[in-house]
N, C-alpha and C positions, 0 to 999 in steps of 0.2 A: 864445761863452761862456767866461768865465775859470775856470781850474782852478788850485787850489793842490795839488801833491804833496808829501807829506813823506816822507823816507827816512831812517831810523837806520840806518848801516851797523854790521851785526853780525858777518858772517862775511868781511868784507873786499870781497868782490866781488859775492856773489849778490844781495844786497837791492839794491845800487845799480845792478846789471846789468838787472834787471828794471824797476826804476823809470825808469831812461834810456831803455831801449827803448820802454815806455808812454808817456813824455812825448814822445819823438819821433814815435810813431805817431799819438798824438792830436793833434799840431800838423799832421803833414803830411797826415792822412787825414780829419780831423774838424774841421779849422778852429779848434781849440781854442787859447785864449791861455792857455800853460802857464808856471806859476812852479814849479820845482822847489827845495824847501828840503832841503839835506843837511848833516848834522852832521860829516862827514868829507871834506873836499873832496880831500885827499890821496889816499885810497883812490879817489875818483871819477877823479882825473886818471889813473889807471893806464889806465882805459878810454877817456878823452878827453884825450889828451896835450895839446891846445891850451888845457886849462883852466888858470885862474890860480888855484892852491889858497889865495892869500892875500887874494883879493877877496872882499869882502862881497855884491857884486852885479855879474853880468856876463850877457852874452848868449852863447849857443853855438847857432848857427844861429837856429832859430825859438823857442828855449827861454830863459826868463829863469832863470839859477840863482842861488841865495840860499844864503848860509852860515846855517845853523841854529845859533843861538848861545844860551847862557843868560847873562844874562836875555834873553828875548825881544822885541825892540823892536816896538813898536806898528805895525800894519799893518791895511789894510782886507782882510777875508777876501774869498775869492773866492766865486763862485756855486757852485762843485762843490770840496769838500775831500776829499782822499784821503790817509789815513794808510796807509802800506804796512807789511805784515806785523806787524800788531798795535803799532806805535810809536804813542805817544800825543802828539797834537798839545798844544802849549803851553797851559796852563791861561788864559793871558792872551788867546790867540787863540780859545780856546772861548767865553770872554766875549765877545769882539767879535763872534763869530759870532751869539751870542744877541742882540746889540743890532740886527742888521741888521732892516730892516722885514720882509724875507722870509728866512727861515732858509736857509742853504745846504744843498745836498745832501751828506750827510757819509758818506763811505764808509770801511769798514776792508777794504781789499784783503788777503785771507788769503794763505797759503803754498798752493802747489799740492799737491793730493792725489787719488788715485784711489780712496781709501776711500769706502764706500757713505754714510757719515754725512753727507757733506759735502752731497750732494743735498738733505737735510733742512733744512741750515742756510742754504743759498744764498739770498740776498737777504732774509733775516729782518731786521726792525727792532728796535731796541734803544733805548727812550726814555731821554734823559739823566736822572740822578736830581735834577738841580737846575735845569736851564735847559729852555726850551721847544725842545729839539732833540732829532732821532732820527738814530742812527747805524745804517747798513745793513751788513750783512755780505756781502761779494761773494767767492765762492770760485772761482778758476781751476779747472779740471778736465777731464775727458774724456768727459763725457756731455752730453746735451742739457739736462740740469737743472743745470748748472753754467755758469760763464762761459767754458769754453773756454780756449785758450792764446793767445798773443801770435804772431800771423801777419800778416805784411804784405801788402798787396795786390800780387798778381804774383810773389810770393816762389819759388813752385814753378815758375813759367815761367823766372824768372831763374836757379833752380837747375839745371833740366833744360839750359838752354843751356850753362851752365859747365861741366857734366859731360860734354856731348856734342860740343863743338865744338873741344876741345883748348886752352881758356882754362886748365884747371886746371894742365897744365905751365907755361905762361907765368907763372901766378900764383906757382907754388911756386919758379919760377927767380928771380923777382924778390924772393922772401924769402931767398934764399940756400940752399935746400933743393935740393940736388944728387942727385935720386933716379936709382938705377941702374936700368936695364931689369929688369923683373921683380919689383922690391922691392915687398913689400906695405907700405903706408904706414899709421901708426897714430898718432893723436893722443892725447896722456896729459895729462889734467888732473884732479888728484885731491888728496885730504886726506892727511895725513901717516900715518894709519892703514893705508892701502892697503897690501896685500902686494906692493909694486913689485918686491921682490928675487925672489920666486917667479915671478912674470910675466916678469921679463926673463931669469931662468935658463932658463926654458922655451922662450923664443923664440930665445935664443942656441943652444940645443942642437939646434934643428930645422935641417932640410936647406934650407928655404926663405928667402930673403933678406926681412929686414924692416928698415924704418926707423922709429924711434920718436921723434916730434916732441913736445916738451914746451915749457915756458916758464920763462924765467929768474926764479929767485927763489921757484919753486913746488917742493913735494915731489917732482913727477915730474922735474923738471929736475936736482934733487939726486941723485935715484936714477940718473939716466942718468951723471952725473959719477962718483957712487962706483963704479957698474959699470964704469966705464973706456970709455965708448962716447960720450960727449959730444964735440961737434966733428966728428961723422962718422966716428970712430974705430970700428972693426968688432971684434966679438968674437963668433966663431962666426958665426952667422946673423944677427946684430944689429948695426945702426948707430944712432946716436942724433944728434938735432939738437936743441939748444936755442935757441929764438927769443925776442927781446923780447916783451913784451906786445903784442897786436895790438888794434886798435879792434875793435868789436862786428862792423863790416860784414866786415872781413877775417878775423876768428876764424869767421865763418859760411863763408866762402869756404874756409878751412882744412879746417873739417869737411866741406864738399862734396867735397874734393880727396882725402880719406883713405879708405881702404877700411874702416877701424875706428876708433871714436871711444870712448875712455874720458873720462867726463865726471863732474861733481859737482854737487851741489847742486840748485838750481832752473833758473836761466838757461840754462846750457850743457846741461843734460838735455834742455830743450825744443828748443834749437836742434839737437842731434843728432838729435832725433827727426824735425825738419823737413828733415835732411841727406839722408834717405833711404838711410842707411848702417847696417849693424849697429852697435849701441853697448853699452857696459857703463857701467852707472850706479852710482855711490857715493853713496848717500844721506847727508844730512848726520847724521853719527853722534850718537846719543842714549843716554842711559843706559838700562841694562835691555834694550838692542838693541831699543828700541822703533821704531828706523827700519827694522827689517825688516818691521813691518806695512805701512809706506807701500812698500816694495819688492815685497812680495808682492802687495799690491793692485794695483799697476801691471801686474805680469806677469799677473794674472788677467785684466785688462782687454784686454791686448794679444796674449796668447798662449793657444793650444789647449793644453789639458793632456795631451791625447792625442798630441801632436807630440813625438817623441823629440828631434828638432833643438832644439825650443824648451825641452825639458826640460834639455838640455846647456847652453843658454844661462842658464836659471834656476840651475843649479848654478855656473855661472862667476858669476853676479852675487853668489850667496849667499856663496861664498869671497872674492871681492873686498870685500865688505862686513863680513867677519869674522864672518859669520854660520855658517860652516862652516869646517872646518879648512883652512888655507892648502895643504896638501900635496895636497888634491884640486883645485887650480886648474889645475895643469898637465894634467890629464886633461880637465878640462872645456874648457879652452882648446883642446887638440888636437882634441877632438870639434866644437867650434864651428867650428873652421879647416876640418874636412872637410865640414862642412854649410853652407858659406858661401854657396853658390848659393842654397840655401832660405832661409837668413836674409835674404839681401840682397833676395830677391823679396818676403818679408814687409815689409822696411824700406821698400821702394819703395810698398808699398800703405798704410802707415800714415799718411803726411802727408794723403792725401785724406780719410781718416776724421776727421782732426783739423780740416781746413778746413770740412768739412760741418758742424761745430758752430757756425761763426761765429767770428771772431778775438776774443780777450778785449777789446782796445780798442774795437772796434766794439759788443760786447755791453754793456760798462761805459758807453760813450756813449750808447746808447740806454736804459739802465736809468736813468741820471741825468737825461737829457733828460725823459723821462716824469715826473720827480717835481720839477723846477725849477719 
């Protein structure tokens, strides 16, 4: 089955991160012939260093990668067409879809959300106003009435092996992360709005040694540099390490190796959940603090309101997302550190709940196959 995936890069990494994972999993696990159209190959190259950002067409493993340009050159549409995150496929391509003897299955893959309303919209058809075409809305999510999240076959087994057999230390050493005995490892991937200074000040003032790991060119790396701890330098209990951007597979391993993961957007948010480690999520900032609704919806799905430890985690998330005063971040962070064992146990249980929903790629492939 031939697939065309269209990705319009908006926030530099989240959109292409999800699209690239989906393309790879469809090809590897569902024998899909995937053509991935991307409008910003330079951003894509951050996650796939072997990509030629100047090439109009190339292959990365099993995936054909095409530059999405305007005007859009004529091409034969695939059997299944996926526009990710509300990007609209070119009108010329839509017209070519309509000319096919059998219309392609057309999917709008939406953003991930834990909000209840997505269950009622998942899988709904939307007829095209001009052409005999139907677009289906497919929602990732956290319940059986949604599409689930991207989980590769065998991921939990590989993660458990990595975390239990000493591979993590070797992996970190290979990245140049020289962790001292007893250090708490924290990965930091955030937007510029995050109250990083409040977090770093709290960590530095504590008695327990921490190492915060971030990525060159990101707000987290800039915060470590400004705080004077980049390059392994120590300030109080805090040392920092800035790494080059990692491939998706190596980023997964870093999440597995850390004790806490601060993540942003959608792709790293899901991968941190699958790492079975406590996490702090920064939702994509929206006007009017609308992102707070998404944050609270997820907390309601995964946390018990009666659990004081989970309440501390919720308070930390609120402060990290600018939905509560940054002054409260230190208190919430300290409370979460004290409850780490309980939070870790909950984090270890959560991936199995996600796996029980079926992976997003498999659910999407089944949905489309039934309609081809």
